C-alpha positions in Angstrom: 0.0 0.1 0.0 0.7 3.4 -0.4 1.9 6.0 3.0 -1.9 6.4 2.7 -3.5 3.3 3.0 -4.7 0.4 5.1 -3.1 0.9 8.2 -3.0 4.7 8.3 -6.3 4.8 9.3 -5.4 4.6 13.0 -6.3 7.9 14.5 -9.6 9.1 13.4 -11.6 7.0 15.6 -11.4 7.9 19.1 -14.6 9.2 21.3 -13.7 12.8 20.3 -13.6 14.1 16.5 -10.5 15.9 16.4 -9.4 18.3 13.8 -5.9 17.4 12.0 -4.7 18.6 8.6 -3.3 15.2 7.9 -5.2 12.9 5.4 -7.7 11.0 7.9 -6.3 7.5 7.0 -2.6 8.9 7.9 -4.1 10.3 11.0 -5.6 6.8 11.8 -2.1 5.3 12.5 -1.7 7.5 15.7 -4.1 5.2 17.2 -2.0 2.3 16.9 0.1 3.1 20.2 -3.3 3.9 21.8 -5.1 0.6 20.9 -1.6 -1.4 22.1 -1.5 0.4 25.6 -5.0 0.3 25.7 -6.2 -3.4 25.1 -2.8 -4.7 26.5 -4.8 -5.5 29.8 -8.0 -5.8 30.8 -7.9 -3.3 33.5 -7.5 -0.4 31.1 -9.3 -1.9 28.3 -12.5 -1.2 29.1 -12.0 2.6 29.7 -13.5 4.4 26.9 -16.9 5.2 26.7 -19.7 7.0 28.5 -20.7 7.0 31.9 -23.2 8.1 34.7 -24.1 8.4 38.1 -27.0 9.8 39.8 -26.1 11.3 43.6 -28.5 13.6 45.7 -30.9 14.3 42.7 -27.9 15.4 40.7 -26.8 13.7 37.4 -23.4 13.4 36.4 -21.6 12.5 33.3 -18.3 10.9 32.5 -16.8 10.4 28.9 -13.5 8.8 28.3 -11.4 8.5 25.2 -8.0 7.1 24.6 -5.2 9.7 23.9 -1.9 7.7 22.6 0.4 5.6 24.4 -1.1 5.2 27.9 -3.1 8.4 27.9 -6.5 8.9 28.8 -8.8 12.5 28.3 -12.5 13.0 28.9 -15.1 15.0 30.4 -16.4 15.0 34.0 -20.0 17.1 34.0 -23.2 17.2 36.1 -26.8 18.4 35.6 -26.0 21.7 37.4 -23.9 22.8 34.6 -20.5 22.2 36.1 -18.0 20.8 33.4 -14.0 19.7 33.9 -11.8 18.6 31.2 -9.9 15.5 32.3 -6.1 14.6 31.2 -4.8 11.7 32.5 -3.3 8.2 32.0 -3.9 4.5 32.7 -2.2 3.3 35.7 -2.8 -0.7 36.5 -6.4 -1.4 36.9 -7.5 2.1 36.3 -6.7 5.6 35.7 -5.4 8.8 37.4 -4.4 12.7 36.0 -5.7 16.4 36.4 -9.0 17.9 35.9 -9.3 21.6 34.2 -11.7 24.2 34.0 -10.5 25.8 31.0 -6.9 26.0 31.2 -7.1 26.2 34.9 -6.4 23.1 37.3 -9.4 22.3 39.1 -8.6 19.1 40.8 -7.5 15.9 40.1 -9.2 12.7 39.9 -8.4 8.6 40.0 -10.8 5.9 38.8 -10.9 2.3 39.2 -12.7 -0.4 37.2 -15.2 -2.8 39.4 -16.6 -4.8 36.5 -18.4 -2.5 34.5 -18.5 0.3 36.5 -15.9 2.8 37.7 -15.4 4.1 40.9 -14.5 8.1 40.6 -12.8 10.1 42.8 -12.6 13.5 42.4 -10.5 15.9 44.1 -10.8 19.9 44.1 -7.5 21.8 44.1 -7.0 24.1 47.1 -5.8 27.9 46.9 -2.0 26.3 47.0 -3.0 24.0 43.9 -2.8 21.2 46.2 -5.2 18.4 46.5 -7.9 19.4 49.0 -8.5 16.0 50.1 -11.3 17.0 53.0 -13.5 18.0 50.1 -12.7 14.6 48.0 -15.8 13.5 46.2 -16.4 10.1 45.2 -19.2 8.6 42.9 -20.0 5.1 41.2 -20.5 5.1 37.3 -22.2 2.7 35.3 -21.7 2.9 31.4 -24.8 4.8 30.1 -27.7 2.9 29.4 -26.5 0.3 31.4 -29.6 -1.9 33.4 -27.6 -2.5 36.4 -27.1 0.8 38.6 -24.3 1.2 40.9 -26.0 0.1 44.5 -27.6 2.9 46.1 -28.0 5.3 43.3 -31.2 5.2 41.2 -30.8 4.4 37.2 -30.6 7.5 35.2 -32.0 8.5 32.0 -29.2 8.4 29.5 -27.8 12.3 29.6 -28.7 13.6 26.2 -26.2 14.2 23.8 -25.2 18.0 23.1 -23.4 19.0 19.9 -20.4 19.8 21.7 -20.2 16.3 22.6 -21.2 14.5 19.6 -18.9 12.1 18.3 -18.8 8.8 16.4 -21.9 6.6 17.0 -21.6 3.8 19.9 -23.1 0.8 18.8 -23.5 -2.2 21.1 -23.2 -5.8 19.6 -25.7 -7.7 18.5 -26.4 -5.1 15.9 -25.7 -4.1 12.6 -22.9 -1.3 11.7 -23.0 0.6 8.7 -22.9 4.3 7.2 -24.1 5.5 3.7 -20.7 6.2 2.5 -19.9 2.3 3.2 -20.3 -0.5 0.7 -21.2 -2.8 3.6 -22.6 -3.2 6.9 -21.1 -6.0 9.7 -22.3 -7.3 12.4 -19.6 -7.0 15.7 -18.8 -10.4 17.4 -20.5 -11.1 20.7 -18.7 -9.3 23.2 -17.0 -6.6 21.3 -17.7 -2.9 21.8 -17.9 -1.1 18.6 -17.1 3.0 17.5 -18.0 3.7 14.4 -18.5 6.9 11.8 -18.0 8.1 8.4 -14.4 7.1 8.2 -14.7 3.2 9.8 -14.8 1.5 12.8 -12.6 0.4 16.0 -13.8 -2.7 17.8 -12.6 -3.4 21.4 -12.9 -6.4 23.9 -12.6 -6.1 27.8 -10.8 -9.5 28.1 -9.2 -10.0 24.4 -6.1 -7.6 24.0 -5.8 -5.6 20.9 -8.1 -4.1 18.6 -9.9 -4.5 15.3 -10.3 -1.8 12.5 -12.7 -1.6 9.8 -11.9 1.0 7.0 -14.0 1.3 3.8 -12.4 1.5 0.5 -13.7 1.6 -3.1 -11.6 -0.8 -4.7 -13.8 -3.2 -6.6 -11.2 -6.1 -8.1 -9.5 -8.6 -5.9 -6.3 -8.1 -7.9 -6.4 -4.0 -7.0 -7.1 -5.1 -3.4 -4.3 -7.4 -3.1 -1.5 -5.3 -5.0 -2.5 -2.3 -2.3 -2.2 -5.0 0.7 0.9 -6.5 -0.5 2.6 -2.9 -0.3 2.3 -2.7 3.2 2.6 0.6 4.8 5.8 2.9 5.1 5.2 5.8 7.1 7.6 8.6 8.8 6.5 7.0 12.3 5.9 3.4 11.2 5.5 0.4 9.0 3.6 -2.3 8.9 4.4 -5.4 5.7 3.1 -8.6 5.3 5.0 -11.4 6.2 4.0 -13.8 3.9 1.7 -14.3 1.0 -1.5 -13.2 1.0 -4.6 -15.8 1.0 -7.5 -16.2 -0.9 -10.1 -17.0 1.8 -13.4 -16.3 -0.7 -13.9 -15.3 -4.3 -14.0 -11.4 -2.6 -11.6 -11.8 0.2 -8.2 -11.9 1.0 -6.0 -12.3 4.3 -2.4 -12.3 5.6 -0.2 -11.6 8.7 1.5 -8.5 9.0 4.3 -7.1 11.3 5.8 -3.9 12.0 6.4 -1.0 14.2 5.0 2.5 15.1 6.8 4.9 17.1 9.3 2.5 18.2 6.8 0.1 19.6 6.7 -3.3 17.6 3.2 -4.4 16.3 1.7 -7.5 15.0 -1.5 -7.8 12.6 -4.0 -9.6 11.0 -5.3 -8.2 8.0 -8.5 -9.1 5.6 -9.2 -7.2 2.9 -13.0 -7.3 1.1 -14.4 -6.4 -2.3 -17.6 -6.1 -3.9 -19.4 -4.2 -7.1 -19.4 -0.6 -4.8 -16.3 -1.3 -2.8 -15.1 -3.5 0.4 -13.6 -2.9 3.6 -10.1 -3.5 5.2 -10.4 -5.2 8.6 -7.2 -5.2 10.7 -6.7 -6.9 14.1 -3.7 -5.2 16.0 -1.8 -5.5 19.2 2.1 -5.9 20.4 3.5 -9.5 19.5 2.9 -10.9 22.8 -0.7 -10.0 23.2 -1.6 -11.3 20.1 -4.3 -14.5 20.2 -6.1 -16.8 18.2 -9.3 -15.1 19.4 -8.0 -11.8 18.1 -7.7 -12.7 14.2 -10.6 -15.3 14.7 -12.9 -11.9 15.5 -11.8 -10.6 12.7 -12.7 -13.3 10.2 -16.2 -13.2 12.2 -16.5 -9.5 11.0 -15.3 -10.2 7.6 -18.0 -13.4 7.3 -20.7 -11.0 8.4 -20.5 -8.3 6.0 -23.4 -7.9 3.8 -22.6 -5.5 0.6 -24.9 -3.2 -1.1 -24.8 -0.2 -3.5 -23.4 2.8 -2.1 -26.4 5.8 -2.4 -25.9 8.9 -1.1 -29.1 10.7 -2.8 -31.2 10.3 0.6 -29.5 12.8 2.4 -30.6 16.0 2.4 -27.4 17.6 3.6 -25.8 15.7 0.5 -28.5 17.0 -1.6 -27.6 20.4 -0.6 -23.7 20.1 -1.9 -24.9 18.2 -4.8 -23.1 19.7 -7.9 -19.8 21.1 -9.2 -17.9 23.9 -7.0 -14.8 26.1 -8.3 -11.9 27.6 -6.8 -9.7 29.6 -8.7 -6.5 31.8 -8.2 -4.4 33.3 -10.6 -2.8 30.6 -12.2 -5.0 27.7 -10.8 -8.5 26.0 -11.0 -9.8 23.4 -8.9 -13.1 21.9 -9.6 -15.0 19.4 -7.3 -18.1 17.8 -8.4 -20.1 15.9 -5.5 -22.7 13.8 -7.1 -26.3 12.9 -5.6 -25.4 9.0 -5.6 -22.5 9.5 -3.1 -19.8 9.7 -6.3 -17.5 12.2 -6.4 -14.9 13.8 -9.3 -12.1 16.4 -8.6 -10.2 18.2 -11.3 -7.1 20.4 -10.9 -5.7 22.4 -13.6 -2.4 25.1 -13.1 -0.8 27.6 -15.7 2.3 29.4 -15.3 4.0 31.8 -17.3 7.1 34.2 -17.3 9.8 35.6 -19.0 13.6 37.0 -18.2 15.6 40.1 -19.3 19.4 40.4 -20.1 21.8 42.8 -18.0 20.2 45.7 -20.2 16.5 45.0 -19.2 15.8 43.5 -22.6 13.5 40.5 -22.9 15.6 37.8 -23.7 13.5 34.8 -22.8 9.8 33.7 -22.3 8.2 30.6 -20.4 5.2 28.8 -19.7 4.0 25.4 -18.1 0.7 23.8 -17.4 -0.7 20.7 -15.8 -3.7 19.1 -15.1 -4.6 16.4 -12.3 -7.9 14.1 -12.3 -9.3 12.0 -9.2 -12.6 10.3 -8.5 -14.3 8.3 -5.4 -16.9 8.7 -3.0 -18.4 11.5 -0.6 -20.6 12.1 2.7 -21.0 14.8 4.7 -21.8 15.3 8.6 -22.9 18.3 10.0 -25.2 21.4 9.2 -25.5 23.6 6.0 -23.7 26.1 8.3 -20.9 23.9 8.8 -19.2 20.6 9.1 -17.1 17.9 7.4 -17.3 16.3 3.8 -15.4 12.8 3.5 -13.8 12.0 0.3 -13.0 8.4 -0.3 -10.8 7.8 -3.3 -11.1 4.9 -5.6 -7.4 3.8 -4.1 -8.8 3.6 -0.9 -7.6 6.7 0.6 -9.7 9.3 2.5 -9.9 12.9 3.7 -11.9 14.9 5.8 -12.3 18.4 4.2 -13.7 20.9 6.7 -16.5 23.3 5.5 -18.1 26.4 6.6 -20.4 28.7 4.7 -19.1 32.0 3.5 -20.3 34.9 5.9 -18.6 38.6 4.9 -19.9 41.9 7.0 -22.5 39.8 8.7 -23.7 38.8 5.1 -24.0 35.0 4.3 -23.3 33.7 1.0 -25.3 30.2 0.7 -23.4 29.6 -2.8 -19.7 29.9 -1.4 -18.4 27.8 0.9 -14.7 27.7 2.4 -13.9 23.9 2.1 -10.5 23.7 4.1 -8.9 27.0 3.5 -9.9 27.6 0.1 -13.1 29.6 -1.0 -15.2 27.6 -3.5 -18.4 28.8 -5.5 -21.4 26.7 -6.7 -20.9 26.4 -10.5 -23.7 24.2 -11.3 -26.4 21.6 -9.4 
């Protein structure tokens, strides 16, 4: 694979969506180290998620996400309006770190897993910045929506999701997982938790070390799929290569073992690639070599076996209908055209033309020059957000993808509905 293919997908699917100028499939690679640490031991594996507790008629919400290496981030909030940002590390059978209100240290936290519950200790910071143990508060959290509340605490209603907390859709097995931009749906194996959005899905398990990535692509032939998988990944901070020949599992499926490293950490993986007339998926089971088990690779096989394929359609989305058409951005020497088709397909064209000249010592023209070039790409697209702002995900035919942040053009208080900033470039609608 090129340096923007299979494994380059690792850092997009944490609970909180992060903005990053790098292509999304390169950003995914950063989750590699997260998965190694988060799933290396059962104590640290199940922390990610949303939890709720009720005390004295106040509802508390806790949201936790992996943050690279053994890092952990999240939010702690209450129905009274209090909200703290958490920044810490996984430690043995729990985690600990610092609570922030804005950029100011508000206190410190510790949490320990107890079955599917979390014991959470919040210690406020005193005037001197040191922990004020006399005013520490302890809460016992259950997963949001759990049918078994902590002893002595009534079962709360799930806390509503606000726009600021919106992130990848949490799906519990059993249940089919899909996205309008994917050419497939799949069912997580029993016991595996799933987080998914337009970029793909991440599966994790409380007792099985490692994680499984499911990444959509638009390849349609087994030959092209095999070529992509055989190339492996070479990226500045890591690489992943097949350790042997890929094996054909079915008429539309290839699989093989992979190994490599990321940020100095050795990794071992088992990769599966699938195709269909509309595209397919990369399924990657990954962990540290000494943690790799057949339970992990078997779960990846179950994901592949559960896949149902379909024609990708995008016309049902009002947001996609809004953006359907051709958009153009021009400079003095370049023109970029992006066409979003209602059926979810995408085409992009770039043309550049430069000219100039030089003079002799007396200032007389002695040479002129010119150059021109163009580039064409195609793939599929999906959109998330509102007509004012959001993210358009573009997936190219070779499986690479990128996120394009968009916002409507507003100037001097006036909104221009046919002009949008896509990333840092202003585009105008040319046609629908």
